[in-house]
N, CA and C atoms as a LAMMPS dump frame, in Angstrom:
ITEM: TIMESTEP
0
ITEM: NUMBER OF ATOMS
393
ITEM: BOX BOUNDS ff ff ff
-5.0000000000000000e+02 5.0000000000000000e+02
-5.0000000000000000e+02 5.0000000000000000e+02
-5.0000000000000000e+02 5.0000000000000000e+02
ITEM: ATOMS id mol type element x y z
1 1 1 N 0.382 -1.166 -0.246
2 1 2 C -0.096 -0.222 -0.175
3 1 3 C 0.915 1.453 -0.076
4 2 1 N 0.406 2.373 -0.764
5 2 2 C 1.383 3.491 -1.057
6 2 3 C 1.124 4.188 -0.184
7 3 1 N 2.056 5.22 0.152
8 3 2 C 2.188 6.553 1.586
9 3 3 C 0.709 6.928 1.429
10 4 1 N 0.222 7.852 2.16
11 4 2 C -1.175 8.541 2.378
12 4 3 C -0.84 10.011 2.633
13 5 1 N -0.827 10.543 1.713
14 5 2 C -0.392 11.864 1.902
15 5 3 C -1.779 12.81 2.097
16 6 1 N -1.608 13.965 3.35
17 6 2 C -2.788 14.929 4.169
18 6 3 C -2.706 15.913 3.944
19 7 1 N -3.852 16.439 3.685
20 7 2 C -4.164 17.817 3.261
21 7 3 C -5.245 18.353 3.784
22 8 1 N -5.123 20.16 4.614
23 8 2 C -6.297 20.386 4.998
24 8 3 C -6.805 21.454 4.295
25 9 1 N -8.136 21.598 4.432
26 9 2 C -8.635 22.702 3.85
27 9 3 C -9.908 23.452 4.04
28 10 1 N -9.685 24.622 4.284
29 10 2 C -11.036 25.206 5.106
30 10 3 C -11.834 26.139 3.848
31 11 1 N -13.2 25.664 3.98
32 11 2 C -13.97 25.806 3.349
33 11 3 C -14.295 27.462 2.859
34 12 1 N -14.181 28.125 2.288
35 12 2 C -14.43 29.718 1.723
36 12 3 C -15.806 30.05 1.648
37 13 1 N -16.189 31.063 1.523
38 13 2 C -17.605 31.503 1.091
39 13 3 C -17.995 31.378 0.109
40 14 1 N -16.738 31.508 -1.162
41 14 2 C -16.974 31.891 -2.504
42 14 3 C -16.969 30.679 -3.322
43 15 1 N -16.657 29.433 -2.495
44 15 2 C -16.875 28.363 -3.05
45 15 3 C -18.377 27.626 -2.792
46 16 1 N -19.352 28.297 -2.174
47 16 2 C -20.755 27.494 -2.003
48 16 3 C -21.308 27.941 -3.374
49 17 1 N -22.758 26.843 -3.302
50 17 2 C -23.488 27.082 -4.566
51 17 3 C -24.839 27.669 -3.782
52 18 1 N -25.327 27.933 -4.827
53 18 2 C -26.924 28.988 -4.377
54 18 3 C -27.697 28.133 -3.341
55 19 1 N -27.449 26.783 -2.908
56 19 2 C -28.228 25.685 -1.89
57 19 3 C -27.517 26.218 -0.722
58 20 1 N -25.956 26.8 -0.63
59 20 2 C -25.336 26.893 0.672
60 20 3 C -24.412 26.058 0.969
61 21 1 N -24.27 24.872 0.224
62 21 2 C -22.826 24.302 0.604
63 21 3 C -22.087 24.437 -0.678
64 22 1 N -20.909 23.463 -0.434
65 22 2 C -19.779 23.952 -1.624
66 22 3 C -20.442 22.682 -2.503
67 23 1 N -20.186 23.923 -3.82
68 23 2 C -20.253 23.271 -5.332
69 23 3 C -19.653 22.083 -5.666
70 24 1 N -20.359 21.253 -6.143
71 24 2 C -19.555 19.878 -6.364
72 24 3 C -18.261 20.092 -7.383
73 25 1 N -18.212 20.85 -8.252
74 25 2 C -16.777 21.458 -8.926
75 25 3 C -15.92 21.71 -8.132
76 26 1 N -16.021 22.791 -6.909
77 26 2 C -15.152 22.673 -6.025
78 26 3 C -14.118 21.544 -5.548
79 27 1 N -14.887 20.688 -5.686
80 27 2 C -14.09 19.254 -4.761
81 27 3 C -13.241 19.057 -5.532
82 28 1 N -13.538 19.094 -7.276
83 28 2 C -12.18 18.748 -8
84 28 3 C -10.729 19.737 -7.843
85 29 1 N -11.296 20.911 -7.467
86 29 2 C -10.125 21.733 -7.217
87 29 3 C -9.129 21.513 -5.865
88 30 1 N -10.034 20.725 -4.87
89 30 2 C -9.674 20.305 -3.795
90 30 3 C -8.977 19.42 -4.077
91 31 1 N -9.046 18.35 -4.828
92 31 2 C -8.419 17.068 -5.599
93 31 3 C -7.258 17.33 -5.996
94 32 1 N -7.243 18.703 -6.848
95 32 2 C -6.165 18.873 -7.644
96 32 3 C -5.006 19.752 -6.778
97 33 1 N -5.5 20.409 -5.573
98 33 2 C -4.502 20.964 -4.8
99 33 3 C -3.746 19.958 -4.062
100 34 1 N -4.66 19.338 -3.508
101 34 2 C -3.862 17.968 -2.782
102 34 3 C -2.974 17.099 -3.742
103 35 1 N -3.377 16.828 -4.72
104 35 2 C -2.386 16.625 -5.871
105 35 3 C -1.183 17.248 -5.818
106 36 1 N -0.892 18.334 -6.034
107 36 2 C 0.228 18.952 -6.368
108 36 3 C 1.003 19.086 -5.204
109 37 1 N 0.177 19.094 -3.844
110 37 2 C 1.064 19.088 -2.391
111 37 3 C 1.601 17.897 -2.544
112 38 1 N 1.012 16.798 -2.576
113 38 2 C 1.806 15.687 -2.866
114 38 3 C 2.919 15.405 -3.676
115 39 1 N 2.875 16.108 -4.792
116 39 2 C 3.949 16.088 -5.713
117 39 3 C 4.743 17.007 -5.097
118 40 1 N 5.067 17.83 -4.404
119 40 2 C 5.619 18.824 -4.184
120 40 3 C 6.243 18.019 -2.817
121 41 1 N 5.896 17.375 -1.919
122 41 2 C 6.132 16.691 -0.57
123 41 3 C 7.525 15.736 -1.394
124 42 1 N 7.301 15.043 -2.643
125 42 2 C 8.073 14.47 -3.173
126 42 3 C 8.965 15.346 -3.759
127 43 1 N 9.295 16.057 -4.093
128 43 2 C 10.479 17.028 -4.723
129 43 3 C 9.78 17.326 -6.089
130 44 1 N 8.289 16.831 -6.63
131 44 2 C 8.221 17.273 -8.19
132 44 3 C 7.537 18.416 -7.969
133 45 1 N 7.741 19.184 -8.878
134 45 2 C 7.955 20.589 -8.302
135 45 3 C 7.598 21.276 -9.78
136 46 1 N 6.894 22.08 -10.248
137 46 2 C 6.813 22.827 -11.775
138 46 3 C 7.819 22.983 -11.986
139 47 1 N 9.16 23.833 -11.385
140 47 2 C 9.882 23.967 -12.057
141 47 3 C 10.812 22.675 -12.467
142 48 1 N 11.14 21.471 -11.598
143 48 2 C 11.196 19.861 -12.02
144 48 3 C 10.838 19.425 -13.106
145 49 1 N 9.343 19.324 -13.274
146 49 2 C 8.685 19.507 -14.939
147 49 3 C 8.929 19.906 -15.977
148 50 1 N 9.107 21.35 -15.637
149 50 2 C 9.989 21.949 -16.902
150 50 3 C 10.84 21.399 -17.33
151 51 1 N 11.751 21.197 -16.418
152 51 2 C 12.988 21.074 -16.508
153 51 3 C 13.134 19.349 -17.1
154 52 1 N 12.527 18.77 -16.92
155 52 2 C 12.272 17.359 -17.535
156 52 3 C 11.479 17.343 -18.905
157 53 1 N 10.912 18.548 -19.157
158 53 2 C 9.96 18.599 -20.504
159 53 3 C 8.795 17.612 -20.234
160 54 1 N 8.166 17.226 -18.622
161 54 2 C 7.389 16.238 -18.26
162 54 3 C 6.45 16.918 -17.639
163 55 1 N 4.505 16.883 -18.218
164 55 2 C 4.147 17.475 -17.779
165 55 3 C 2.819 16.644 -16.922
166 56 1 N 2.117 16.483 -15.823
167 56 2 C 0.946 15.578 -15.673
168 56 3 C -0.613 16.952 -16.467
169 57 1 N -0.91 15.39 -16.881
170 57 2 C -2.358 15.641 -17.547
171 57 3 C -3.759 14.899 -17.23
172 58 1 N -4.898 15.403 -16.749
173 58 2 C -6.015 14.413 -16.164
174 58 3 C -6.815 14.011 -17.022
175 59 1 N -6.39 12.308 -17.328
176 59 2 C -7.258 11.769 -18.071
177 59 3 C -8.415 10.963 -18.314
178 60 1 N -8.476 10.631 -17.007
179 60 2 C -9.655 10.23 -16.212
180 60 3 C -10.212 10.783 -14.812
181 61 1 N -11.322 11.099 -14.519
182 61 2 C -11.908 11.633 -13.226
183 61 3 C -13.055 11.046 -12.877
184 62 1 N -13.097 10.47 -11.868
185 62 2 C -14.221 9.989 -10.884
186 62 3 C -14.327 10.808 -9.507
187 63 1 N -15.989 10.783 -9.638
188 63 2 C -16.404 11.669 -8.439
189 63 3 C -17.488 11.142 -7.83
190 64 1 N -17.512 10.955 -6.086
191 64 2 C -18.454 10.529 -5.691
192 64 3 C -18.781 11.265 -4.413
193 65 1 N -19.793 11.787 -4.84
194 65 2 C -20.497 12.846 -3.716
195 65 3 C -21.07 12.204 -2.1
196 66 1 N -20.589 12.567 -0.898
197 66 2 C -21.302 11.6 -0.057
198 66 3 C -22.107 12.267 0.764
199 67 1 N -21.567 13.695 1.317
200 67 2 C -22.504 14.421 2.089
201 67 3 C -21.83 15.681 1.863
202 68 1 N -22.773 17.018 1.597
203 68 2 C -22.528 18.308 1.617
204 68 3 C -21.692 18.448 2.616
205 69 1 N -20.649 19.975 2.32
206 69 2 C -19.739 20.403 3.281
207 69 3 C -20.514 22.043 3.303
208 70 1 N -19.842 22.777 4.359
209 70 2 C -20.48 23.983 4.435
210 70 3 C -19.169 25.247 4.608
211 71 1 N -19.739 26.239 4.625
212 71 2 C -18.786 27.385 5.035
213 71 3 C -18.079 26.942 6.255
214 72 1 N -16.924 27.342 6.701
215 72 2 C -16.23 27.168 8.034
216 72 3 C -15.832 25.669 8.123
217 73 1 N -16.264 24.716 7.536
218 73 2 C -15.867 23.165 7.858
219 73 3 C -14.436 23.316 7.37
220 74 1 N -13.8 22.524 7.833
221 74 2 C -12.796 22.084 7.74
222 74 3 C -12.301 20.587 7.393
223 75 1 N -11.794 20.363 5.938
224 75 2 C -11.792 19.131 5.344
225 75 3 C -10.459 18.962 5.101
226 76 1 N -10.396 17.365 5.748
227 76 2 C -8.94 16.697 5.14
228 76 3 C -9.232 15.701 4.288
229 77 1 N -8.062 16.036 3.42
230 77 2 C -7.904 15.403 1.82
231 77 3 C -6.819 14.514 2.146
232 78 1 N -6.855 13.104 1.602
233 78 2 C -6.472 11.858 1.639
234 78 3 C -6.204 11.82 0.214
235 79 1 N -4.767 11.88 -0.046
236 79 2 C -4.343 11.269 -1.334
237 79 3 C -3.228 10.236 -1.583
238 80 1 N -3.732 9.238 -2.35
239 80 2 C -2.562 7.793 -1.967
240 80 3 C -2.957 7.258 -3.531
241 81 1 N -1.679 6.952 -4.028
242 81 2 C -1.337 6.188 -5.825
243 81 3 C -1.74 5.034 -5.607
244 82 1 N -2.843 4.514 -6.519
245 82 2 C -3.423 3.239 -6.354
246 82 3 C -2.068 2.217 -7.241
247 83 1 N -2.3 3.28 -8.07
248 83 2 C -1.137 1.928 -9.102
249 83 3 C -0.197 3.045 -9.931
250 84 1 N 0.974 2.943 -10.504
251 84 2 C 1.734 3.354 -11.529
252 84 3 C 2.286 2.887 -12.656
253 85 1 N 2.364 3.162 -13.56
254 85 2 C 2.471 2.6 -14.816
255 85 3 C 3.543 3.277 -15.593
256 86 1 N 3.949 2.916 -16.552
257 86 2 C 5.238 3.828 -17.373
258 86 3 C 4.984 5.246 -17.463
259 87 1 N 4.043 5.247 -18.224
260 87 2 C 3.073 6.681 -18.509
261 87 3 C 2.401 7.247 -17.611
262 88 1 N 1.674 6.417 -17.003
263 88 2 C 0.452 7.271 -16.278
264 88 3 C 0.46 6.555 -14.318
265 89 1 N -0.6 7.527 -13.857
266 89 2 C -0.493 6.67 -12.324
267 89 3 C -1.964 7.278 -11.7
268 90 1 N -2.629 6.062 -11.298
269 90 2 C -4.106 6.376 -10.786
270 90 3 C -4.078 7.172 -9.532
271 91 1 N -4.69 8.131 -9.099
272 91 2 C -4.312 8.603 -7.811
273 91 3 C -6.074 8.513 -7.011
274 92 1 N -5.704 7.968 -5.555
275 92 2 C -7.489 7.56 -5.197
276 92 3 C -7.287 8.613 -3.983
277 93 1 N -8.284 9.568 -3.788
278 93 2 C -8.713 10.43 -2.887
279 93 3 C -9.828 10.491 -1.967
280 94 1 N -9.928 10.827 -0.835
281 94 2 C -10.713 10.659 0.06
282 94 3 C -10.882 12.252 0.969
283 95 1 N -11.607 12.796 1.063
284 95 2 C -12.475 13.953 1.829
285 95 3 C -13.19 13.664 2.587
286 96 1 N -12.782 14.176 4.208
287 96 2 C -13.317 14.196 5.458
288 96 3 C -13.502 15.192 5.95
289 97 1 N -14.971 15.532 6.72
290 97 2 C -15.04 16.824 7.776
291 97 3 C -15.277 15.643 9.028
292 98 1 N -14.43 16.343 10.018
293 98 2 C -13.727 15.422 10.891
294 98 3 C -13.576 14.254 10.628
295 99 1 N -14.267 13.287 11.169
296 99 2 C -13.796 11.618 10.902
297 99 3 C -14.698 11.087 9.773
298 100 1 N -15.766 11.445 8.934
299 100 2 C -16.76 11.283 8.251
300 100 3 C -16.58 11.775 7.013
301 101 1 N -16.235 10.492 6.202
302 101 2 C -16.017 10.945 4.363
303 101 3 C -17.292 11.458 3.839
304 102 1 N -16.732 12.732 2.934
305 102 2 C -17.966 13.629 2.381
306 102 3 C -17.577 13.332 1.128
307 103 1 N -16.302 12.642 0.656
308 103 2 C -16.332 12.961 -0.988
309 103 3 C -15.224 11.701 -1.154
310 104 1 N -15.502 11.206 -2.394
311 104 2 C -14.508 10.181 -2.787
312 104 3 C -13.897 10.307 -4.562
313 105 1 N -12.797 10.134 -4.718
314 105 2 C -12.692 10.22 -5.846
315 105 3 C -11.204 9.912 -6.624
316 106 1 N -11.31 9.363 -8.061
317 106 2 C -9.917 8.715 -8.623
318 106 3 C -9.531 9.813 -9.775
319 107 1 N -8.458 9.676 -9.67
320 107 2 C -7.983 10.285 -11.381
321 107 3 C -7.051 9.265 -11.831
322 108 1 N -6.594 9.207 -13.207
323 108 2 C -5.686 9.069 -13.841
324 108 3 C -4.679 9.965 -14.346
325 109 1 N -3.577 10.212 -14.122
326 109 2 C -2.645 11.251 -14.504
327 109 3 C -1.804 10.943 -15.427
328 110 1 N -1.5 11.317 -16.784
329 110 2 C -1.14 10.732 -17.624
330 110 3 C 0.27 11.954 -17.888
331 111 1 N 1.603 10.999 -17.743
332 111 2 C 2.447 12.396 -18.077
333 111 3 C 2.782 12.841 -19.388
334 112 1 N 2.734 13.71 -19.654
335 112 2 C 3.047 14.19 -21.425
336 112 3 C 4.352 15.142 -21.686
337 113 1 N 4.875 15.036 -22.707
338 113 2 C 5.932 15.593 -23.501
339 113 3 C 5.65 17.027 -24.272
340 114 1 N 6.639 17.81 -24.734
341 114 2 C 6.043 18.991 -25.324
342 114 3 C 5.513 18.698 -26.392
343 115 1 N 5.385 17.731 -26.751
344 115 2 C 3.807 17.653 -28.008
345 115 3 C 3.044 16.863 -27.613
346 116 1 N 2.746 16.863 -26.407
347 116 2 C 1.615 16.69 -25.661
348 116 3 C 1.26 15.114 -25.918
349 117 1 N 2.303 14.077 -26.095
350 117 2 C 2.335 12.785 -25.971
351 117 3 C 2.674 12.361 -24.973
352 118 1 N 2.008 11.012 -24.074
353 118 2 C 2.31 10.119 -23.139
354 118 3 C 3.693 9.889 -23.332
355 119 1 N 4.588 10.224 -22.13
356 119 2 C 6.034 9.997 -22.221
357 119 3 C 6.53 9.346 -20.613
358 120 1 N 7.635 8.508 -20.53
359 120 2 C 7.898 7.59 -19.341
360 120 3 C 8.412 8.653 -18.22
361 121 1 N 7.611 8.175 -17.207
362 121 2 C 7.798 9.073 -15.797
363 121 3 C 9.354 9.266 -15.73
364 122 1 N 9.567 10.599 -15.397
365 122 2 C 10.71 10.377 -14.292
366 122 3 C 11.062 9.253 -13.174
367 123 1 N 11.991 9.091 -12.554
368 123 2 C 12.272 8.121 -11.283
369 123 3 C 11.399 8.885 -10.319
370 124 1 N 11.612 10.38 -10.278
371 124 2 C 11.52 10.839 -8.881
372 124 3 C 9.85 10.472 -8.634
373 125 1 N 8.815 9.823 -9.541
374 125 2 C 7.562 9.633 -9.433
375 125 3 C 7.44 8.255 -8.772
376 126 1 N 8.62 7.425 -8.604
377 126 2 C 8.605 6.117 -7.792
378 126 3 C 8.391 6.046 -6.53
379 127 1 N 8.37 7.532 -5.879
380 127 2 C 8.29 7.778 -4.5
381 127 3 C 6.957 7.728 -4.334
382 128 1 N 5.731 7.866 -5.143
383 128 2 C 4.197 8.386 -5.295
384 128 3 C 3.714 6.741 -4.781
385 129 1 N 4.538 5.76 -5.218
386 129 2 C 3.818 4.39 -4.975
387 129 3 C 4.856 3.811 -3.706
388 130 1 N 5.757 4.08 -3.621
389 130 2 C 5.762 3.549 -2.023
390 130 3 C 5.361 3.809 -0.716
391 131 1 N 5.363 2.999 0.419
392 131 2 C 4.79 3.057 1.603
393 131 3 C 5.511 3.936 2.332
């Protein structure tokens, strides 16, 4: 089982929909934010990606909304790499309010080169799949 990276987010007023709870699309932004922090924790920064001429692109996304969240809530995002292949990896993410899960998502991230074609992952990405 790969390492679990944890990120905390505080819900802000501008993230709400007309019903007063967090807009469904905002969870996708939360997931993205947590994934970038996960990469940064392993030294995979935008500067490194530019140096390698390799960039992550979302190829697939699954989202499951379990409970609403509201302004002022503190959310914990758990990010974990499920599978790693030559040119892509699959990330599973869960969002919790206190100890109750409110969201679950899965993302397939493909690494592309300057031509936008899938390319082999730099070795630094191996750290994402380790315990």
